[in-house]
C-alpha positions in Angstrom: -17.5 31.4 -13.9 -17.6 27.5 -13.8 -17.1 25.7 -10.6 -14.2 23.3 -10.2 -13.2 20.5 -7.9 -10.5 22.6 -6.2 -12.9 25.4 -5.2 -15.3 22.9 -3.5 -12.5 21.2 -1.7 -11.0 24.4 -0.4 -14.4 25.6 0.7 -14.7 22.4 2.7 -11.3 22.8 4.3 -12.1 26.4 5.3 -15.4 25.3 6.8 -13.6 22.5 8.7 -11.0 25.1 10.1 -13.7 27.5 11.1 -15.8 24.8 12.9 -12.7 23.1 14.5 -13.0 19.7 12.8 -14.5 18.0 9.9 -17.0 16.3 12.1 -18.5 19.6 13.0 -19.4 20.4 9.4 -22.8 19.1 8.2 -23.5 16.9 5.2 -21.0 14.4 3.9 -20.2 13.9 1.1 -20.7 16.8 -1.3 -19.3 15.3 -4.5 -19.6 11.7 -5.8 -17.1 10.2 -8.2 -17.2 6.9 -10.1 -13.6 6.0 -10.7 -11.8 3.7 -13.1 -8.0 3.6 -13.1 -5.0 2.0 -14.8 -1.7 1.1 -13.2 0.9 1.9 -15.8 4.1 0.1 -16.5 6.9 1.5 -18.7 8.9 -0.3 -21.3 11.4 -1.5 -18.8 8.8 -3.2 -16.7 8.7 -0.6 -13.9 5.5 0.8 -12.4 5.4 4.4 -13.8 2.1 5.9 -12.7 -1.7 5.9 -12.9 -4.2 6.8 -15.5 -7.4 8.1 -13.8 -10.9 8.3 -15.3 -13.4 10.0 -12.9 -17.1 10.5 -13.6 -18.8 13.1 -11.4 -22.3 13.1 -10.2 -24.9 15.2 -12.1 -25.3 17.9 -9.5 -21.5 18.6 -9.4 -21.4 18.4 -13.2 -24.0 21.0 -13.6 -22.2 23.4 -11.2 -18.9 22.8 -12.9 -20.0 23.8 -16.4 -22.1 26.8 -15.4 -21.3 29.7 -17.7 -19.5 27.6 -20.4 -20.7 28.1 -24.0 -22.6 25.3 -25.6 -23.5 24.4 -29.2 -27.1 24.2 -30.5 -27.4 20.7 -29.1 -26.3 21.8 -25.6 -22.9 20.1 -26.0 -19.6 21.5 -24.7 -16.5 21.0 -26.7 -13.3 19.5 -25.4 -11.5 22.7 -26.3 -13.9 24.7 -24.1 -13.4 22.3 -21.3 -9.6 22.3 -21.6 -8.9 25.1 -19.1 -11.2 23.6 -16.6 -9.5 20.2 -17.0 -6.1 21.7 -16.4 -7.2 23.7 -13.4 -9.0 20.7 -11.8 -6.1 18.4 -12.4 -3.1 20.5 -11.5 -4.6 22.0 -8.4 -5.2 18.6 -6.8 -1.6 18.5 -5.8 -2.8 20.0 -2.6 -4.8 16.8 -1.9 -2.2 14.4 -3.3 -4.7 13.7 -6.1 -6.7 11.6 -3.5 -4.3 8.8 -4.5 -1.7 6.8 -2.8 0.7 4.2 -4.3 2.8 1.8 -2.2 5.2 -0.4 -4.0 6.7 -3.2 -1.9 5.5 -1.3 1.2 7.0 2.1 0.3 4.8 5.1 -0.4 5.7 6.7 -3.7 5.8 10.4 -4.6 4.0 11.7 -7.7 5.3 13.9 -10.5 3.2 16.5 -12.4 0.0 15.2 -14.0 -0.3 15.4 -17.8 -2.6 14.4 -20.6 -5.6 15.8 -18.8 -9.0 16.1 -20.6 -12.6 16.6 -19.7 -15.8 15.5 -21.4 -19.4 16.5 -20.8 -21.9 14.0 -22.1 -25.6 13.4 -21.1 -25.3 15.9 -18.3 -22.3 14.2 -16.7 -18.8 15.6 -16.5 -15.7 13.3 -16.5 -12.1 14.0 -15.9 -9.2 11.9 -17.4 -5.5 12.4 -16.5 -2.2 10.6 -16.2 -0.5 10.8 -12.8 3.2 9.7 -13.1 5.3 8.5 -10.3 8.2 10.8 -9.6 10.5 7.8 -10.1 9.4 4.6 -11.8 9.9 1.6 -9.5 10.7 -2.0 -10.4 8.0 -4.2 -8.8 9.4 -7.1 -6.7 6.4 -8.2 -4.7 3.2 -6.1 -4.9 1.7 -2.6 -5.6 -1.1 -1.2 -3.5 -3.1 1.6 -5.0 -5.6 3.5 -2.9 -8.1 6.2 -3.9 -10.1 8.1 -1.2 -10.7 11.5 0.5 -10.1 11.1 4.2 -12.5 13.9 5.0 -15.2 12.3 2.9 -16.0 15.6 1.2 -15.6 13.6 -2.0 -17.0 10.1 -2.1 -15.0 7.9 -4.5 -16.1 4.5 -5.5 -14.6 2.1 -8.1 -17.0 1.3 -11.0 -18.6 -2.1 -10.9 -16.9 -5.0 -12.5 -13.3 -6.3 -12.6 -12.2 -3.6 -15.0 -12.3 -0.9 -12.3 -8.5 -1.1 -12.0 -6.5 -2.5 -14.8 -2.8 -3.1 -15.5 -1.4 -1.4 -18.6 1.9 -2.4 -20.1 2.7 -4.8 -17.2 3.9 -8.4 -17.5 1.5 -11.2 -18.3 -0.3 -12.8 -15.4 -0.8 -9.8 -13.1 -3.6 -10.2 -10.7 -5.7 -7.4 -9.3 -7.7 -7.7 -6.0 -10.2 -4.9 -5.4 -11.6 -3.6 -2.1 -14.4 -1.1 -2.3 -15.6 1.3 0.5 -17.7 -0.3 3.2 -19.7 3.0 3.6 -21.7 3.5 0.4 -23.8 6.7 0.3 -25.8 7.1 -2.9 -25.2 10.3 -4.9 -27.4 13.2 -3.7 -27.7 11.8 -0.1 -25.7 12.9 3.0 -24.6 11.4 6.2 -26.4 12.8 9.2 -24.1 14.5 11.8 -24.7 11.7 14.3 -23.9 8.9 11.8 -20.8 10.7 10.6 -19.5 11.3 14.1 -20.1 7.6 14.9 -18.2 6.5 11.8 -15.4 9.0 12.2 -14.8 7.9 15.8 -14.1 4.3 14.7 -10.4 3.4 14.4 -10.9 2.1 10.8 -12.9 5.1 9.5 -10.5 5.8 6.7 -10.4 2.1 5.8 -14.2 2.2 5.4 -13.9 5.0 2.8 -11.0 3.6 0.8 -11.0 2.1 -2.6 -8.0 -0.3 -2.7 -6.4 -2.4 -5.4 -3.7 -4.9 -4.7 -1.7 -5.7 -7.8 0.6 -8.7 -7.8 2.7 -9.6 -10.9 4.9 -12.6 -11.6 
């Protein structure tokens, strides 16, 4: 039975409940994700959603594909990965897809994700899905898109470069300003309990873990 993102996250939440708080559970984070996203506009010029591209670390990737059939070259087909892609994507409604969109200061609700696929290449698993806004919104000033896990069970970080967050279908001249997490833990390493407690006690703890993109369009 392959592991999925949801199982790991729920195990983390159960452990946190048993121990009383997330700061009492050892070893943060457990999963590392390199993220690339698109802010989508519809044909009427309204912000309509996000397109996520998440690349998981090798350790999680190997767990996730355990038990899945491979071909002679050790590859796993997209058809084989389809049920896992659906389960991983749709189940993340419990976590708000680790995403938040604010348009002109107002937090937006998401609809049901679609167009989800997974790929397994060179020992690395990636998840791709479209996350629509429940109601597209005409942009008057700015859009703020944030990607993070407040418990730091999953460490998200935008990929390097200015293509980490792009505007798709928007008006010409949109500008994207990126802010990456201040706390950067390499894949495979964990925060000690003392360090994590020190960080979590700080008033801007969530801000230190947040990937943020400010999109301003003319």
